[in-house]
HTML snippet that shows the backbone in 3Dmol.js (N, CA, C, O; Angstrom):
<script src="https://3Dmol.org/build/3Dmol-min.js"></script>
<div id="view" style="width:600px;height:400px;position:relative"></div>
<script>
const pdb = `
ATOM      1  N   MET A   1      37.613 -25.883 -24.040  1.00  0.00           N
ATOM      2  CA  MET A   1      37.721 -26.029 -25.497  1.00  0.00           C
ATOM      3  C   MET A   1      37.003 -27.307 -25.961  1.00  0.00           C
ATOM      4  O   MET A   1      36.197 -27.285 -26.891  1.00  0.00           O
ATOM      5  N   THR A   2      37.320 -28.411 -25.287  1.00  0.00           N
ATOM      6  CA  THR A   2      36.714 -29.686 -25.671  1.00  0.00           C
ATOM      7  C   THR A   2      35.203 -29.633 -25.544  1.00  0.00           C
ATOM      8  O   THR A   2      34.479 -30.125 -26.410  1.00  0.00           O
ATOM      9  N   GLY A   3      34.729 -29.026 -24.448  1.00  0.00           N
ATOM     10  CA  GLY A   3      33.290 -28.936 -24.235  1.00  0.00           C
ATOM     11  C   GLY A   3      32.615 -28.168 -25.356  1.00  0.00           C
ATOM     12  O   GLY A   3      31.537 -28.546 -25.817  1.00  0.00           O
ATOM     13  N   GLY A   4      33.257 -27.076 -25.800  1.00  0.00           N
ATOM     14  CA  GLY A   4      32.681 -26.277 -26.883  1.00  0.00           C
ATOM     15  C   GLY A   4      32.591 -27.082 -28.170  1.00  0.00           C
ATOM     16  O   GLY A   4      31.596 -27.003 -28.891  1.00  0.00           O
ATOM     17  N   LEU A   5      33.642 -27.864 -28.460  1.00  0.00           N
ATOM     18  CA  LEU A   5      33.632 -28.675 -29.671  1.00  0.00           C
ATOM     19  C   LEU A   5      32.527 -29.721 -29.603  1.00  0.00           C
ATOM     20  O   LEU A   5      31.832 -29.963 -30.590  1.00  0.00           O
ATOM     21  N   ARG A   6      32.368 -30.341 -28.436  1.00  0.00           N
ATOM     22  CA  ARG A   6      31.342 -31.373 -28.290  1.00  0.00           C
ATOM     23  C   ARG A   6      29.957 -30.792 -28.489  1.00  0.00           C
ATOM     24  O   ARG A   6      29.111 -31.406 -29.138  1.00  0.00           O
ATOM     25  N   ARG A   7      29.718 -29.607 -27.934  1.00  0.00           N
ATOM     26  CA  ARG A   7      28.406 -28.977 -28.093  1.00  0.00           C
ATOM     27  C   ARG A   7      28.151 -28.660 -29.559  1.00  0.00           C
ATOM     28  O   ARG A   7      27.042 -28.864 -30.053  1.00  0.00           O
ATOM     29  N   ARG A   8      29.167 -28.164 -30.259  1.00  0.00           N
ATOM     30  CA  ARG A   8      28.992 -27.824 -31.671  1.00  0.00           C
ATOM     31  C   ARG A   8      28.678 -29.077 -32.480  1.00  0.00           C
ATOM     32  O   ARG A   8      27.789 -29.069 -33.332  1.00  0.00           O
ATOM     33  N   TRP A   9      29.415 -30.157 -32.206  1.00  0.00           N
ATOM     34  CA  TRP A   9      29.178 -31.404 -32.943  1.00  0.00           C
ATOM     35  C   TRP A   9      27.813 -31.991 -32.608  1.00  0.00           C
ATOM     36  O   TRP A   9      27.140 -32.555 -33.472  1.00  0.00           O
ATOM     37  N   ALA A  10      27.409 -31.853 -31.342  1.00  0.00           N
ATOM     38  CA  ALA A  10      26.127 -32.419 -30.916  1.00  0.00           C
ATOM     39  C   ALA A  10      24.961 -31.708 -31.599  1.00  0.00           C
ATOM     40  O   ALA A  10      23.937 -32.322 -31.898  1.00  0.00           O
ATOM     41  N   SER A  11      25.129 -30.408 -31.843  1.00  0.00           N
ATOM     42  CA  SER A  11      24.041 -29.639 -32.460  1.00  0.00           C
ATOM     43  C   SER A  11      23.997 -29.844 -33.972  1.00  0.00           C
ATOM     44  O   SER A  11      23.032 -29.451 -34.627  1.00  0.00           O
ATOM     45  N   LYS A  12      25.041 -30.458 -34.521  1.00  0.00           N
ATOM     46  CA  LYS A  12      25.096 -30.691 -35.967  1.00  0.00           C
ATOM     47  C   LYS A  12      25.483 -32.144 -36.213  1.00  0.00           C
ATOM     48  O   LYS A  12      26.672 -32.464 -36.233  1.00  0.00           O
ATOM     49  N   PRO A  13      24.512 -33.026 -36.401  1.00  0.00           N
ATOM     50  CA  PRO A  13      24.778 -34.458 -36.623  1.00  0.00           C
ATOM     51  C   PRO A  13      25.752 -34.699 -37.767  1.00  0.00           C
ATOM     52  O   PRO A  13      25.662 -34.071 -38.822  1.00  0.00           O
ATOM     53  N   LEU A  14      26.684 -35.620 -37.540  1.00  0.00           N
ATOM     54  CA  LEU A  14      27.645 -35.953 -38.596  1.00  0.00           C
ATOM     55  C   LEU A  14      26.982 -36.936 -39.553  1.00  0.00           C
ATOM     56  O   LEU A  14      27.169 -38.149 -39.456  1.00  0.00           O
ATOM     57  N   ASN A  15      26.203 -36.383 -40.479  1.00  0.00           N
ATOM     58  CA  ASN A  15      25.436 -37.243 -41.386  1.00  0.00           C
ATOM     59  C   ASN A  15      26.076 -37.371 -42.761  1.00  0.00           C
ATOM     60  O   ASN A  15      25.469 -37.921 -43.679  1.00  0.00           O
ATOM     61  N   THR A  16      27.305 -36.864 -42.910  1.00  0.00           N
ATOM     62  CA  THR A  16      27.983 -37.014 -44.193  1.00  0.00           C
ATOM     63  C   THR A  16      29.404 -37.500 -43.951  1.00  0.00           C
ATOM     64  O   THR A  16      29.973 -37.263 -42.886  1.00  0.00           O
ATOM     65  N   PHE A  17      29.967 -38.168 -44.924  1.00  0.00           N
ATOM     66  CA  PHE A  17      31.324 -38.693 -44.796  1.00  0.00           C
ATOM     67  C   PHE A  17      32.327 -37.571 -44.568  1.00  0.00           C
ATOM     68  O   PHE A  17      33.229 -37.705 -43.741  1.00  0.00           O
ATOM     69  N   THR A  18      32.180 -36.475 -45.287  1.00  0.00           N
ATOM     70  CA  THR A  18      33.105 -35.346 -45.155  1.00  0.00           C
ATOM     71  C   THR A  18      33.079 -34.777 -43.745  1.00  0.00           C
ATOM     72  O   THR A  18      34.126 -34.465 -43.178  1.00  0.00           O
ATOM     73  N   GLU A  19      31.895 -34.641 -43.184  1.00  0.00           N
ATOM     74  CA  GLU A  19      31.774 -34.103 -41.829  1.00  0.00           C
ATOM     75  C   GLU A  19      32.428 -35.043 -40.822  1.00  0.00           C
ATOM     76  O   GLU A  19      33.091 -34.599 -39.884  1.00  0.00           O
ATOM     77  N   ALA A  20      32.235 -36.343 -41.025  1.00  0.00           N
ATOM     78  CA  ALA A  20      32.814 -37.319 -40.113  1.00  0.00           C
ATOM     79  C   ALA A  20      34.341 -37.253 -40.164  1.00  0.00           C
ATOM     80  O   ALA A  20      35.002 -37.281 -39.125  1.00  0.00           O
ATOM     81  N   ILE A  21      34.898 -37.166 -41.368  1.00  0.00           N
ATOM     82  CA  ILE A  21      36.349 -37.080 -41.529  1.00  0.00           C
ATOM     83  C   ILE A  21      36.884 -35.802 -40.900  1.00  0.00           C
ATOM     84  O   ILE A  21      37.909 -35.821 -40.218  1.00  0.00           O
ATOM     85  N   ASP A  22      36.190 -34.693 -41.129  1.00  0.00           N
ATOM     86  CA  ASP A  22      36.625 -33.414 -40.575  1.00  0.00           C
ATOM     87  C   ASP A  22      36.629 -33.462 -39.050  1.00  0.00           C
ATOM     88  O   ASP A  22      37.564 -32.977 -38.413  1.00  0.00           O
ATOM     89  N   ALA A  23      35.590 -34.044 -38.469  1.00  0.00           N
ATOM     90  CA  ALA A  23      35.510 -34.150 -37.017  1.00  0.00           C
ATOM     91  C   ALA A  23      36.630 -35.044 -36.483  1.00  0.00           C
ATOM     92  O   ALA A  23      37.238 -34.744 -35.455  1.00  0.00           O
ATOM     93  N   PHE A  24      36.893 -36.134 -37.183  1.00  0.00           N
ATOM     94  CA  PHE A  24      37.946 -37.060 -36.770  1.00  0.00           C
ATOM     95  C   PHE A  24      39.312 -36.382 -36.815  1.00  0.00           C
ATOM     96  O   PHE A  24      40.103 -36.504 -35.879  1.00  0.00           O
ATOM     97  N   ARG A  25      39.585 -35.667 -37.906  1.00  0.00           N
ATOM     98  CA  ARG A  25      40.874 -34.988 -38.050  1.00  0.00           C
ATOM     99  C   ARG A  25      41.043 -33.912 -36.979  1.00  0.00           C
ATOM    100  O   ARG A  25      42.134 -33.733 -36.438  1.00  0.00           O
ATOM    101  N   THR A  26      39.966 -33.205 -36.680  1.00  0.00           N
ATOM    102  CA  THR A  26      40.032 -32.161 -35.655  1.00  0.00           C
ATOM    103  C   THR A  26      40.336 -32.781 -34.294  1.00  0.00           C
ATOM    104  O   THR A  26      41.154 -32.261 -33.535  1.00  0.00           O
ATOM    105  N   ALA A  27      39.676 -33.890 -33.993  1.00  0.00           N
ATOM    106  CA  ALA A  27      39.895 -34.559 -32.713  1.00  0.00           C
ATOM    107  C   ALA A  27      41.326 -35.082 -32.612  1.00  0.00           C
ATOM    108  O   ALA A  27      41.962 -34.942 -31.568  1.00  0.00           O
ATOM    109  N   MET A  28      41.834 -35.679 -33.683  1.00  0.00           N
ATOM    110  CA  MET A  28      43.193 -36.201 -33.685  1.00  0.00           C
ATOM    111  C   MET A  28      44.202 -35.070 -33.521  1.00  0.00           C
ATOM    112  O   MET A  28      45.175 -35.209 -32.779  1.00  0.00           O
ATOM    113  N   SER A  29      43.978 -33.954 -34.208  1.00  0.00           N
ATOM    114  CA  SER A  29      44.882 -32.812 -34.107  1.00  0.00           C
ATOM    115  C   SER A  29      44.913 -32.286 -32.675  1.00  0.00           C
ATOM    116  O   SER A  29      45.978 -31.958 -32.154  1.00  0.00           O
ATOM    117  N   TYR A  30      43.747 -32.206 -32.043  1.00  0.00           N
ATOM    118  CA  TYR A  30      43.666 -31.711 -30.671  1.00  0.00           C
ATOM    119  C   TYR A  30      44.385 -32.653 -29.711  1.00  0.00           C
ATOM    120  O   TYR A  30      45.114 -32.205 -28.826  1.00  0.00           O
ATOM    121  N   ARG A  31      44.181 -33.956 -29.884  1.00  0.00           N
ATOM    122  CA  ARG A  31      44.831 -34.933 -29.006  1.00  0.00           C
ATOM    123  C   ARG A  31      46.343 -34.889 -29.185  1.00  0.00           C
ATOM    124  O   ARG A  31      47.086 -34.982 -28.208  1.00  0.00           O
ATOM    125  N   PHE A  32      46.806 -34.748 -30.429  1.00  0.00           N
ATOM    126  CA  PHE A  32      48.237 -34.694 -30.693  1.00  0.00           C
ATOM    127  C   PHE A  32      48.841 -33.450 -30.053  1.00  0.00           C
ATOM    128  O   PHE A  32      49.908 -33.521 -29.443  1.00  0.00           O
ATOM    129  N   PHE A  33      48.166 -32.308 -30.189  1.00  0.00           N
ATOM    130  CA  PHE A  33      48.649 -31.060 -29.595  1.00  0.00           C
ATOM    131  C   PHE A  33      48.680 -31.174 -28.075  1.00  0.00           C
ATOM    132  O   PHE A  33      49.616 -30.703 -27.428  1.00  0.00           O
ATOM    133  N   GLU A  34      47.655 -31.801 -27.511  1.00  0.00           N
ATOM    134  CA  GLU A  34      47.577 -31.979 -26.064  1.00  0.00           C
ATOM    135  C   GLU A  34      48.725 -32.864 -25.586  1.00  0.00           C
ATOM    136  O   GLU A  34      49.291 -32.628 -24.519  1.00  0.00           O
ATOM    137  N   TRP A  35      49.070 -33.886 -26.377  1.00  0.00           N
ATOM    138  CA  TRP A  35      50.164 -34.793 -26.034  1.00  0.00           C
ATOM    139  C   TRP A  35      51.501 -34.059 -26.088  1.00  0.00           C
ATOM    140  O   TRP A  35      52.362 -34.268 -25.234  1.00  0.00           O
ATOM    141  N   LEU A  36      51.672 -33.197 -27.096  1.00  0.00           N
ATOM    142  CA  LEU A  36      52.919 -32.449 -27.232  1.00  0.00           C
ATOM    143  C   LEU A  36      53.134 -31.483 -26.077  1.00  0.00           C
ATOM    144  O   LEU A  36      54.258 -31.320 -25.601  1.00  0.00           O
ATOM    145  N   THR A  37      52.069 -30.847 -25.626  1.00  0.00           N
ATOM    146  CA  THR A  37      52.188 -29.831 -24.579  1.00  0.00           C
ATOM    147  C   THR A  37      52.104 -30.413 -23.177  1.00  0.00           C
ATOM    148  O   THR A  37      52.167 -29.670 -22.198  1.00  0.00           O
ATOM    149  N   GLU A  38      51.964 -31.721 -23.064  1.00  0.00           N
ATOM    150  CA  GLU A  38      51.827 -32.338 -21.746  1.00  0.00           C
ATOM    151  C   GLU A  38      53.141 -32.302 -20.988  1.00  0.00           C
ATOM    152  O   GLU A  38      53.213 -32.779 -19.856  1.00  0.00           O
TER     153      GLU A  38
END
`;
const viewer = $3Dmol.createViewer("view");
viewer.addModel(pdb, "pdb");
viewer.setStyle({}, {cartoon: {color: "spectrum"}});
viewer.zoomTo();
viewer.render();
</script>
């Protein structure tokens, strides 16, 4: 899952504030979910 997200982000540069925030929120959500299920 993580690898797929990284590839998608790598192919689409985060050149706008909205994109950066969206990527950050997605990463935080994934880390939080991973922590809960650990």
